[in-house]
C-alpha positions, -999 to 999 in steps of 0.1 A, spaced: -691 258 -608 -676 277 -639 -654 305 -633 -639 325 -662 -602 335 -664 -593 371 -663 -564 388 -678 -538 401 -652 -509 414 -673 -494 387 -694 -509 360 -672 -545 348 -664 -561 345 -631 -594 337 -614 -617 358 -593 -633 342 -560 -665 355 -547 -668 369 -511 -691 339 -502 -662 315 -512 -635 334 -494 -658 337 -462 -669 299 -463 -634 286 -466 -618 313 -446 -594 324 -472 -574 354 -461 -543 366 -481 -526 334 -494 -538 301 -506 -518 269 -513 -520 256 -549 -516 219 -553 -512 201 -586 -523 165 -583 -533 140 -611 -548 163 -636 -565 185 -608 -555 219 -595 -564 223 -557 -567 257 -541 -565 254 -504 -567 279 -478 -532 287 -460 -533 286 -424 -508 298 -399 -487 270 -383 -498 265 -347 -531 284 -353 -554 278 -323 -526 265 -300 -530 293 -276 -566 285 -269 -560 248 -265 -532 255 -241 -554 278 -220 -579 250 -221 -554 224 -210 -543 247 -181 -579 252 -170 -584 215 -167 -549 207 -153 -535 189 -182 -505 211 -187 -480 191 -164 -446 182 -177 -444 146 -188 -405 147 -192 -383 167 -168 -367 196 -185 -335 189 -165 -318 155 -165 -299 141 -132 -270 134 -153 -265 168 -168 -233 187 -160 -238 223 -157 -205 230 -145 -188 232 -179 -214 257 -190 -201 283 -167 
């Protein structure tokens, strides 16, 4: 696919079609990667995206149990008071 560069002030830019933006779920930010003579544009996703739904599903099927206790037997809480 050929895309023409457009002038943006003293710089140049590219314009992505609505179809491309929707297909690759590009919202406001993309990641630009320079690699071995290539420029790669990658949709920027939020960290932990979708975790809320995954946690809900884990809860529904009973897989949200603690693997490691959050309090250890040898912890001394007296010094924290």
